[in-house]
C-alpha positions as CSV (number, residue, x, y, z in Angstrom):
1,X,152.7,140.2,147.7
2,X,156.7,140.8,146.6
3,X,157.9,138.7,143.2
4,X,160.5,136.5,145.6
5,X,158.3,136.1,148.6
6,X,154.9,134.9,146.3
7,X,158.2,132.4,144.7
8,X,158.9,130.7,148.2
9,X,155.7,130.9,149.8
10,X,154.1,128.4,146.2
11,X,157.7,126.5,146.8
12,X,156.5,125.4,150.3
13,X,153.0,124.9,149.3
14,X,154.3,122.0,146.3
15,X,156.9,120.7,149.4
16,X,153.5,120.6,151.3
17,X,151.7,118.7,148.4
18,X,154.4,116.5,147.3
19,X,154.6,117.5,144.2
20,X,158.3,118.6,142.4
21,X,158.8,121.6,142.0
22,X,161.6,121.3,139.8
23,X,162.5,124.5,137.7
24,X,159.5,125.8,139.0
25,X,158.5,129.3,136.9
26,X,155.4,131.5,138.4
27,X,153.7,134.0,136.4
28,X,150.8,136.6,138.0
29,X,147.5,135.9,136.2
30,X,145.4,139.4,136.1
31,X,141.8,139.6,136.0
32,X,140.7,138.7,139.6
33,X,139.2,141.4,142.0
34,X,140.0,139.4,145.8
35,X,142.6,137.5,145.4
36,X,146.5,137.0,144.2
37,X,146.6,134.2,141.6
38,X,149.5,132.9,140.2
39,X,150.0,130.5,137.3
40,X,152.9,128.1,138.5
41,X,154.7,126.0,135.5
42,X,157.5,123.0,136.8
43,X,158.9,120.9,134.4
44,X,156.3,118.9,134.0
45,X,152.7,120.4,135.2
46,X,151.5,123.9,134.9
47,X,149.0,124.8,138.1
48,X,146.6,127.4,139.7
49,X,147.7,128.2,143.1
50,X,145.0,131.3,144.5
51,X,146.4,132.8,147.5
52,X,143.0,134.6,149.1
53,X,142.1,137.3,150.8
54,X,141.2,137.2,154.5
55,X,140.3,140.3,157.0
56,X,138.7,140.8,160.4
57,X,135.8,142.3,158.5
58,X,135.7,139.6,155.5
59,X,134.2,136.6,157.3
60,X,134.1,134.1,154.7
61,X,135.8,131.4,154.3
62,X,137.0,131.4,150.8
63,X,139.6,129.0,150.7
64,X,137.2,125.5,152.0
65,X,134.2,127.0,150.0
66,X,136.1,127.0,146.7
67,X,137.8,124.0,147.7
68,X,134.7,121.9,149.1
69,X,133.4,122.4,145.9
70,X,135.4,121.7,143.5
71,X,136.4,118.7,145.4
72,X,132.5,118.0,145.8
73,X,132.2,118.3,142.0
74,X,135.0,116.1,140.4
75,X,133.7,113.7,143.4
76,X,130.3,113.3,141.4
77,X,133.0,113.3,137.6
78,X,132.1,116.5,136.9
79,X,134.8,117.2,133.9
80,X,134.2,121.5,133.4
81,X,135.5,122.3,136.5
82,X,139.3,122.7,137.5
83,X,140.4,119.8,139.5
84,X,141.6,120.7,143.3
85,X,144.8,119.8,144.1
86,X,146.0,120.9,147.2
87,X,143.9,122.8,150.6
88,X,146.9,125.2,152.6
89,X,144.3,126.2,155.5
90,X,147.5,127.4,157.2
91,X,148.6,129.8,154.7
92,X,145.2,130.1,153.1
93,X,146.4,128.7,149.6
94,X,144.6,127.0,147.5
95,X,146.7,124.9,144.3
96,X,144.7,123.9,141.3
97,X,144.6,122.1,137.8
98,X,145.7,125.0,135.0
99,X,143.1,124.8,132.5
100,X,144.2,125.8,129.3
101,X,141.5,128.2,127.7
102,X,140.1,131.8,127.0
103,X,137.6,134.0,127.8
104,X,134.6,134.5,125.7
105,X,132.6,137.6,125.4
106,X,128.7,138.8,125.1
107,X,129.4,138.5,121.2
108,X,130.4,135.0,121.1
109,X,127.4,133.5,123.8
110,X,125.7,130.8,121.5
111,X,122.8,128.7,123.1
112,X,124.5,125.6,123.3
113,X,127.2,127.5,126.2
114,X,123.7,129.0,128.2
115,X,122.1,125.6,128.6
116,X,125.9,124.0,128.7
117,X,125.8,126.4,131.8
118,X,122.1,125.2,132.8
119,X,123.5,121.2,132.5
120,X,126.2,122.4,134.8
121,X,123.7,123.2,137.5
122,X,121.5,120.2,136.7
123,X,124.6,117.7,137.2
124,X,125.9,119.4,140.6
125,X,122.1,119.4,142.1
126,X,121.0,115.5,140.4
127,X,120.1,112.7,142.5
128,X,119.5,112.5,146.0
129,X,123.4,112.6,147.4
130,X,124.1,116.1,147.6
131,X,126.4,117.1,150.2
132,X,124.6,118.4,152.8
133,X,128.1,119.7,154.4
134,X,128.8,122.2,152.0
135,X,128.3,125.3,153.4
136,X,125.8,128.3,152.0
137,X,126.8,130.2,149.3
138,X,127.5,133.7,149.8
139,X,125.0,135.7,150.6
140,X,123.0,132.9,150.5
141,X,119.1,133.1,150.9
142,X,115.9,131.0,151.4
143,X,113.2,132.9,152.0
144,X,111.4,135.9,150.4
145,X,111.9,138.2,153.8
146,X,115.9,137.3,153.9
147,X,116.5,138.2,150.3
148,X,114.4,141.7,150.8
149,X,117.1,142.0,154.0
150,X,120.1,140.9,151.9
151,X,118.9,144.4,149.4
152,X,118.0,146.7,152.7
153,X,121.6,146.4,153.9
154,X,123.5,146.5,150.9
155,X,121.5,150.1,150.1
156,X,121.4,151.5,154.0
157,X,125.4,151.0,153.5
158,X,125.3,153.1,150.6
159,X,123.3,155.6,151.8
160,X,125.7,156.3,154.0
161,X,128.4,156.7,151.8
162,X,129.9,160.5,153.4
163,X,129.9,162.4,149.9
164,X,132.3,164.7,150.3
165,X,133.8,164.6,146.9
166,X,131.7,165.5,143.6
167,X,131.4,161.9,143.0
168,X,130.5,160.3,146.2
169,X,127.6,163.0,146.2
170,X,126.6,161.7,142.6
171,X,126.7,158.2,143.8
172,X,124.3,159.4,146.6
173,X,122.2,160.6,144.6
174,X,122.0,157.9,142.5
175,X,121.9,155.8,145.3
176,X,118.6,157.4,146.6
177,X,117.0,156.7,142.7
178,X,117.9,153.0,143.5
179,X,115.9,153.2,146.7
180,X,113.2,154.5,145.2
181,X,112.8,151.9,142.8
182,X,113.7,149.4,145.4
183,X,110.6,150.2,148.0
184,X,108.3,149.4,144.5
185,X,109.6,146.1,144.1
186,X,109.1,145.1,147.4
187,X,105.6,145.8,147.2
188,X,105.1,144.2,143.8
189,X,106.9,141.3,145.1
190,X,104.4,140.8,148.6
191,X,101.7,141.9,146.8
192,X,102.1,138.8,144.3
193,X,104.4,136.1,146.7
194,X,102.1,135.4,149.7
195,X,104.5,134.2,152.7
196,X,107.8,136.5,152.8
197,X,109.2,133.9,156.0
198,X,108.8,130.5,154.6
199,X,111.8,128.9,153.5
200,X,112.8,126.9,150.8
201,X,112.6,123.2,151.5
202,X,116.0,121.1,151.3
203,X,115.3,119.7,148.2
204,X,114.3,122.5,146.1
205,X,117.5,124.4,147.5
206,X,120.8,123.9,144.7
207,X,124.1,123.8,145.4
208,X,125.4,127.2,143.5
209,X,128.4,128.1,142.1
210,X,127.2,131.8,143.1
211,X,128.8,134.3,141.4
212,X,127.7,132.1,138.1
213,X,128.1,133.8,134.4
214,X,130.7,133.5,131.6
215,X,133.0,136.2,133.8
216,X,134.2,132.9,135.4
217,X,134.7,130.5,132.7
218,X,137.2,129.4,129.6
219,X,136.5,127.9,126.4
220,X,138.9,125.4,125.8
221,X,140.4,124.5,122.4
222,X,138.4,121.3,122.3
223,X,135.3,123.5,122.6
224,X,133.9,122.7,125.9
225,X,133.1,125.3,128.7
226,X,135.2,125.4,132.2
227,X,133.6,126.9,135.0
228,X,136.0,128.5,137.4
229,X,136.0,130.4,140.7
230,X,134.4,129.6,143.4
231,X,135.2,131.0,146.4
232,X,130.9,131.8,146.9
233,X,130.0,128.8,146.1
234,X,127.9,127.0,148.6
235,X,123.4,126.0,149.3
236,X,121.3,128.8,147.7
237,X,118.2,129.5,146.6
238,X,117.9,128.6,142.8
239,X,116.0,132.3,141.7
240,X,119.3,133.7,143.1
241,X,121.3,131.6,141.3
242,X,119.7,131.8,137.8
243,X,119.2,136.5,138.9
244,X,122.5,136.2,139.2
245,X,123.7,134.3,135.7
246,X,121.5,136.7,133.8
247,X,122.6,139.4,135.4
248,X,126.2,139.3,136.0
249,X,127.5,142.4,134.0
250,X,131.3,141.5,133.0
251,X,129.9,139.1,129.9
252,X,126.0,139.7,129.8
253,X,123.9,137.0,129.1
254,X,120.7,138.3,126.8
255,X,117.2,137.0,128.4
256,X,116.0,135.2,125.4
257,X,117.4,132.5,127.1
258,X,115.8,132.4,130.6
259,X,113.1,130.1,130.3
260,X,115.4,127.4,128.1
261,X,118.0,127.9,131.1
262,X,115.8,127.8,133.9
263,X,113.9,124.6,132.4
264,X,117.3,122.7,132.4
265,X,119.0,124.0,135.3
266,X,116.0,123.3,137.6
267,X,115.3,119.8,136.7
268,X,117.0,118.7,139.5
269,X,113.9,119.5,140.9
270,X,110.6,117.7,141.6
271,X,109.0,120.9,141.8
272,X,110.5,122.7,139.0
273,X,107.3,124.4,138.2
274,X,106.9,126.4,141.8
275,X,111.0,126.8,141.0
276,X,110.5,128.5,137.8
277,X,107.8,130.4,138.9
278,X,109.4,132.0,141.9
279,X,112.6,132.6,139.7
280,X,111.0,135.1,137.1
281,X,108.8,136.6,140.6
282,X,112.4,137.2,142.0
283,X,114.3,138.6,139.4
284,X,114.0,142.1,139.7
285,X,115.4,141.5,143.5
286,X,118.7,141.4,142.0
287,X,118.8,144.0,139.7
288,X,119.1,146.1,142.7
289,X,121.0,144.2,144.6
290,X,123.9,144.3,141.1
291,X,123.4,148.1,141.1
292,X,124.4,148.2,144.8
293,X,127.1,145.2,143.9
294,X,129.1,147.6,141.4
295,X,129.0,150.5,143.8
296,X,131.5,148.1,146.3
297,X,134.1,150.6,145.3
298,X,132.9,153.3,147.8
299,X,133.2,150.9,150.6
300,X,136.6,150.6,152.5
301,X,135.9,147.1,152.5
302,X,135.7,146.5,148.9
303,X,138.5,148.6,148.6
304,X,140.9,146.4,150.7
305,X,140.2,143.4,148.8
306,X,141.5,145.4,145.4
307,X,144.4,147.0,146.8
308,X,145.0,143.7,148.0
309,X,144.5,141.7,144.3
310,X,146.0,144.6,143.1
311,X,148.0,147.1,144.8
312,X,148.9,149.3,141.7
313,X,144.5,150.2,141.1
314,X,143.8,153.4,140.8
315,X,140.8,153.4,142.9
316,X,139.8,156.7,141.7
317,X,139.4,155.8,138.5
318,X,137.7,152.7,139.2
319,X,135.0,154.4,141.7
320,X,134.5,156.3,138.6
321,X,134.1,153.2,136.1
322,X,131.7,151.6,138.3
323,X,129.3,154.4,139.1
324,X,128.8,154.7,135.3
325,X,128.4,150.9,134.6
326,X,125.9,150.8,137.8
327,X,123.8,153.7,136.3
328,X,124.1,152.4,132.6
329,X,122.9,148.6,133.9
330,X,119.8,150.1,135.9
331,X,118.2,151.6,132.6
332,X,119.3,149.2,130.2
333,X,119.0,145.7,131.9
334,X,115.2,145.2,132.2
335,X,112.9,142.3,133.9
């Protein structure tokens, strides 16, 4: 999207939102892999405007998921998320409070940060007034059978890679290793789990940011953490929430905090002990899934999203980088 067109779209957004855009300046924000994000400075305030990716092959309503999640969190009095300001469904744009802060890296993470994340999950889910109208999270699952199916489908798509280039052949070989490991993982879980088709009850499900981790968090000058980016958010299995939090590769979280995290995060449920056991049992599922996610660069649908967010991205370089990361991740991250 050209700069002049981008600025014009933001100006129209502010008119519709009833906000004075006097002396407006628009600055691109880097880091997003799926959407265009800009910082907007007006005479009196600073905002974030997010232009969401949309394509017939991508059926998730990213704007609706993020905006409804933030509206829910803000209505609960949570201060560790940006305030949602305006939702332009026609043009697929969201307007949010600008949060002054910086990203943390793995070396900086302390127990207090991990427990702040756990308390955030608990606060989202405490009480009996959780919003049943929130969407299901991206790839949200409530039975083990559904979790199996998600990974099966991801592996099958990757096994269908053409293998024309040397890099694609290397990727296919690695996917073959993943498939072999996946078969053993399914056998192990099936032997321990009992019913694979039984679904979690509504009270035991959680409202989750989904793509949850410190890659989607800012450390404010006050020392508090603000969580951001909720386009995948919604109702989900708490085992998936916990697995994703500890397995997301961008800002790795040490597994030494796993038990403390789930003890706090799952405290909303009277079946906390069962959910904790479930989280431990299903953890290997999400390790294989994250390896598949890292190889999304090889799939045409993901490549289109990346190009939308950043037309200058070098796709071949990205593929090699993600393949190397996936290999290292598979070796290093232990359940």
